[in-house]
C-alpha positions in Angstrom: -62.0 71.3 -37.0 -59.2 71.3 -34.6 -60.9 68.4 -32.6 -61.2 66.2 -35.6 -57.6 67.0 -36.7 -56.2 65.7 -33.6 -58.7 62.6 -33.4 -57.2 61.8 -37.3 -53.9 62.4 -36.3 -54.2 59.9 -33.1 -55.8 57.2 -35.2 -52.7 57.6 -37.6 -50.5 57.3 -34.8 -51.8 54.3 -33.3 -52.1 52.1 -36.8 -48.6 53.2 -37.3 -47.5 51.5 -33.8 -49.6 48.8 -34.6 -48.2 48.5 -38.2 -44.5 48.5 -36.5 -45.4 46.1 -33.7 -46.8 43.5 -36.7 -43.4 44.0 -38.8 -41.3 43.5 -35.6 -43.0 40.3 -34.6 -43.3 39.1 -38.4 -39.1 39.7 -38.2 -39.1 37.3 -35.2 -37.8 37.5 -31.4 -33.9 38.5 -31.1 -31.7 35.8 -29.9 -27.9 35.2 -29.6 -26.6 32.0 -31.4 -23.5 30.1 -31.7 -22.0 27.6 -34.4 -20.8 24.5 -32.4 -17.5 22.7 -32.9 -15.6 19.9 -31.9 -13.0 21.1 -29.0 -11.5 19.9 -26.0 -13.3 19.9 -22.9 -12.2 19.6 -19.2 -14.0 18.6 -16.5 -13.1 20.0 -13.2 -14.4 19.9 -9.4 -13.6 22.1 -6.8 -13.2 21.9 -3.1 -12.3 24.5 0.0 -10.0 23.7 3.2 -6.5 24.5 4.0 -3.0 23.7 4.1 -1.3 21.0 6.2 1.9 19.3 6.6 1.9 15.8 5.5 3.7 15.0 8.7 2.3 17.1 11.6 2.9 15.1 15.1 1.3 16.6 18.2 3.7 15.4 21.3 2.3 14.7 24.4 3.5 13.9 27.8 3.6 10.0 28.6 4.2 10.8 31.9 3.4 13.3 34.7 5.5 15.7 36.5 7.0 19.2 36.2 8.5 20.7 33.1 12.0 21.9 34.3 14.2 22.5 30.9 12.9 23.6 27.5 15.6 23.7 24.7 13.9 25.0 21.6 11.2 27.7 20.9 8.6 28.2 18.5 9.7 28.3 14.8 13.1 26.2 15.2 13.9 23.7 13.0 15.1 20.5 14.8 16.5 16.8 13.7 14.9 13.5 14.6 16.2 12.7 18.2 17.1 16.4 19.3 16.3 16.9 22.8 13.5 19.4 23.1 12.6 19.8 26.8 12.9 18.0 30.3 10.2 16.8 32.8 11.5 16.6 36.7 13.3 13.6 36.5 13.9 12.8 40.3 10.9 10.9 41.1 11.5 8.4 38.8 15.1 8.0 39.7 14.1 7.0 42.9 11.9 4.8 41.4 14.2 2.7 39.5 16.7 2.8 42.4 13.8 1.1 44.5 13.1 -1.5 41.7 16.8 -2.2 41.4 17.0 -2.6 45.1 14.1 -4.9 45.1 15.4 -7.3 42.7 18.8 -7.1 44.3 17.0 -8.5 47.5 15.2 -11.0 45.7 18.2 -12.5 43.8 19.7 -13.0 47.2 17.1 -14.9 48.4 17.2 -17.1 45.2 20.7 -18.2 46.3 19.5 -19.1 49.7 16.6 -20.8 48.1 19.0 -22.8 45.6 20.9 -23.7 48.6 18.2 -24.9 50.6 17.0 -26.8 47.3 19.9 -28.7 46.7 20.0 -29.8 50.3 16.4 -31.0 50.8 16.8 -32.9 46.8 20.0 -34.9 48.7 18.1 -35.6 51.5 15.1 -36.8 49.3 17.4 -38.6 47.1 19.1 -40.7 50.4 15.4 -41.1 52.0 14.5 -42.9 48.8 17.3 -45.2 48.9 16.9 -46.3 52.2 13.3 -46.8 52.2 13.7 -48.8 49.6 16.2 -51.2 52.0 13.6 -50.6 54.5 16.1 -48.7 56.8 13.4 -45.6 57.2 9.8 -45.8 57.7 7.3 -44.7 55.5 6.4 -41.5 57.4 10.3 -40.6 57.4 10.2 -40.8 53.3 7.0 -39.0 53.0 8.6 -36.0 55.2 12.1 -35.9 53.2 9.5 -35.8 49.9 7.6 -33.0 51.3 10.9 -30.9 52.6 11.8 -31.3 48.6 8.6 -30.4 47.1 8.6 -27.2 49.5 12.1 -26.2 48.5 11.4 -26.4 44.6 8.2 -24.5 45.2 10.0 -21.7 47.2 12.8 -21.7 44.5 9.9 -21.4 41.5 8.4 -18.6 43.3 11.5 -16.8 43.7 12.3 -17.1 40.1 8.8 -15.6 39.0 9.4 -12.5 41.5 12.9 -12.2 39.9 11.0 -12.0 36.9 8.7 -9.7 38.2 11.5 -7.2 39.5 13.1 -7.1 36.4 10.2 -6.0 34.5 9.6 -3.3 37.5 12.9 -2.2 36.8 12.5 -2.1 33.1 9.3 -0.3 33.4 11.0 2.4 35.9 13.8 2.8 33.0 11.4 3.4 30.3 9.6 6.1 32.7 12.9 7.8 33.5 13.6 7.8 29.9 10.3 9.4 29.2 11.5 12.4 31.4 13.4 13.5 28.2 11.3 14.6 25.5 13.2 14.5 21.9 12.1 14.9 18.3 10.5 12.3 16.6 11.1 13.5 13.1 13.1 16.2 11.4 11.0 19.4 11.0 10.0 22.5 12.6 8.4 23.3 15.8 5.1 25.1 14.6 3.7 25.7 18.2 5.1 25.6 21.9 2.2 24.8 24.2 4.1 24.9 27.7 6.6 26.7 29.8 9.2 25.9 32.5 7.5 25.3 35.4 4.0 24.1 34.4 3.1 20.4 35.0 2.4 18.1 32.1 -0.7 15.8 32.5 -0.9 12.4 30.8 -4.1 11.8 29.3 -7.1 9.6 30.6 -10.0 8.4 28.7 -12.0 11.3 29.8 -9.4 14.1 30.1 -7.1 14.6 27.1 -3.1 14.9 28.3 -1.0 18.0 27.8 0.0 18.5 24.1 3.4 20.0 25.0 4.3 21.3 21.1 4.0 20.4 17.6 6.8 19.4 15.1 5.8 19.5 11.3 7.6 18.3 8.2 7.0 21.3 6.0 9.0 20.2 3.3 5.9 18.1 2.1 2.6 19.8 2.1 -0.8 18.8 1.4 -4.1 20.9 0.5 -6.9 19.1 2.6 -10.2 20.2 1.3 -13.9 19.5 1.5 -15.9 18.3 -1.7 -19.6 18.5 -2.2 -21.4 15.3 -2.1 -22.6 15.7 -5.3 -19.0 16.0 -6.8 -17.2 13.5 -4.7 -18.5 10.3 -6.8 -16.1 11.6 -9.7 -12.9 12.5 -7.7 -10.5 9.5 -7.8 -6.7 9.3 -6.1 -4.2 9.8 -9.1 -6.5 12.9 -10.5 -4.4 16.2 -11.2 -5.3 19.0 -9.1 -4.3 22.9 -9.4 -4.2 24.4 -5.5 -4.6 28.4 -5.0 -4.5 29.9 -1.5 -5.9 33.0 -0.5 -2.6 34.6 0.9 -0.8 34.1 -2.4 -3.7 35.2 -5.0 -1.0 35.1 -8.1 0.5 31.6 -7.4 -0.9 28.2 -8.5 0.5 24.8 -6.8 0.3 21.7 -9.0 -0.7 18.9 -7.1 -2.2 14.9 -7.1 -5.1 13.6 -5.1 -3.8 11.0 -2.6 -6.4 10.2 -0.6 -11.0 10.3 -0.8 -12.7 10.3 2.2 -15.4 7.6 2.7 -17.4 9.2 5.4 -19.6 12.3 5.0 -19.0 15.5 7.0 -22.4 17.6 7.8 -22.3 21.3 7.2 -25.3 23.8 7.6 -25.7 27.4 5.8 -26.4 30.4 7.9 -30.4 30.4 8.2 -31.0 27.4 6.5 -32.4 23.8 8.1 -30.8 21.6 5.4 -27.4 20.0 5.5 -25.0 19.6 3.1 -22.7 16.5 3.3 -19.0 17.1 2.2 -16.3 14.3 1.9 -12.2 15.2 2.6 -10.0 15.1 -0.1 -6.3 15.4 0.2 -3.6 16.8 -2.4 0.1 16.5 -2.1 1.4 19.7 -3.6 4.5 19.0 -6.0 7.4 21.4 -6.3 8.3 24.2 -4.2 6.5 24.5 -1.1 8.6 27.2 0.7 6.0 29.9 0.6 2.8 27.5 1.9 2.2 27.5 5.7 -0.2 25.4 7.7 -3.3 27.1 8.4 -3.6 28.7 4.9 -7.3 28.7 3.1 -6.8 26.7 -0.1 -8.9 25.8 -2.6 -8.2 22.9 -5.2 -9.5 22.6 -8.6 -9.5 18.6 -9.3 -9.2 17.6 -13.3 -11.7 14.5 -13.0 -12.2 14.1 -17.0 -10.6 15.1 -20.1 -11.9 15.0 -23.7 -10.8 15.9 -27.2 -12.5 16.6 -30.0 -16.1 16.8 -28.8 -19.1 18.9 -29.6 -20.0 21.2 -26.5 -22.4 23.7 -25.9 -22.8 26.7 -22.8 -24.7 25.1 -20.0 -27.0 28.3 -20.0 -28.5 27.0 -23.5 -29.6 23.7 -21.8 -33.5 24.1 -21.6 -36.4 21.6 -20.3 -39.2 21.1 -22.6 -42.1 18.6 -22.5 -42.0 16.2 -25.5 -44.2 12.9 -25.5 -45.5 13.6 -22.5 -42.0 13.7 -20.8 -40.0 16.6 -19.6 -36.4 16.3 -21.8 -33.3 18.3 -21.7 -32.2 19.6 -24.8 -31.1 23.0 -26.8 -32.9 25.2 -29.3 -31.2 25.1 -32.8 -32.0 27.7 -35.7 -33.9 26.0 -39.0 -35.2 28.2 -41.6 -35.4 31.2 -39.3 -37.5 29.6 -36.5 -36.3 28.0 -33.3 -36.4 23.8 -32.9 -36.1 21.9 -29.8 -33.7 19.0 -29.9 -33.5 16.8 -27.0 -29.6 16.0 -26.1 -27.8 13.3 -24.2 -25.2 15.0 -21.9 -21.7 14.0 -21.1 -18.6 15.6 -19.0 -19.6 19.0 -18.0 -16.6 22.1 -18.2 -16.8 25.3 -16.3 -19.3 26.9 -18.9 -19.8 24.3 -21.0 -21.2 20.9 -21.3 -20.4 17.9 -23.8 -23.1 16.9 -26.3 -23.2 12.9 -26.7 -26.0 12.6 -28.9 -28.8 14.8 -30.4 -26.3 17.6 -32.1 -23.8 17.7 -34.7 -20.9 19.9 -35.9 -22.2 23.0 -37.6 -25.4 23.5 -36.0 -26.6 26.8 -34.9 -27.7 26.6 -31.2 -29.4 29.1 -29.5 -27.6 30.5 -26.2 -29.8 33.7 -24.9 -30.9 35.7 -23.6 -31.9 33.6 -20.5 -35.2 35.5 -20.8 -36.1 34.4 -24.2 -34.8 31.1 -23.9 -37.1 30.2 -21.0 -40.2 31.1 -22.9 -38.7 30.3 -26.6 -41.3 27.9 -28.4 -41.2 25.3 -31.0 -41.4 27.0 -34.6 -41.3 30.6 -33.3 -39.6 33.1 -35.9 -36.4 34.2 -34.1 -34.0 37.2 -35.5 -30.5 36.3 -35.1 -27.9 38.1 -33.4 -24.7 35.9 -33.0 -22.6 35.5 -30.1 -19.0 36.5 -30.5 -17.8 33.4 -29.6 -19.0 31.7 -32.1 -16.9 29.4 -34.2 -14.8 29.1 -31.1 -12.4 26.3 -31.4 -11.2 26.0 -28.1 -8.2 24.7 -26.7 
């Protein structure tokens, strides 16, 4: 008897579960919705990189030699033309004296050559008159002419040598000047790479020269960031940006895009064989930049589009369904307690929302989640609405 009672109770429980499930199924699957309204939408592109001075001059040696004096230290503020360091000038002074001596010697030879030219010219002119009168022979006339032309040629050669010697003097003077390194711009010495006694080496095709120091103008700073290839086509010079740096998490710096690169840089993630392409974008930072230092890690949010009074939906609400044999993007809206798929035409994309150009109208109730439900939601399926708290939010 007890056994029959247990069986009956079990059957009743099973029937109750079935009835409850059927009832729950009739009520529909639970979803979150949002009533869409017109609002302002801002589309942004993000890039990461570092802070750099707009003017950053690496000073290298144009001549070789031992550094005999350094007048500055790292961190010093310098003015354009200020003396920075001295390369041993003694050898270059000797070269200049030698070049000047050669020039003076050639000028002395020129005086003699001019006198000889004058004498040979007068002799040739007399020979020409005498030959015309038949006083001298053809051979004597030809000899006088040859002597004149030889003196003229020697005079021209000496004048060319003087020009060469003058150029040698100017070159020696220039090399001597280069032993004294001065600041090319106003700024701060951000790095000093040498010490007194070291030898500065000039660069060649295969070996870079010694970078003595770097002077940067820290009054004008830029953020040099890298933007993914999928976003770079939307970035244009003149667009506004907001720059943040890791070292100053509570600060934001306004800026404007001044340069958009045309050459890609490839980068690959750890453990990935695929290479992502990025493009350089330079953002000029406006306002007070006194807190910024070269090399700080920076992130720039670039405003690439802004629209007012547009319909938007959450990006997460967009799904793909097959319609007329093609896959189409769209959203599910609520009609009479059921879900209906509506294809849409997208516009600009914000951080969390995207513009809908076609397919929806203001006041439509869009199913925005949960994601697991949206992934398998079917046309005409009954739903139970649990509206999002953001419903009816009017934007900015």
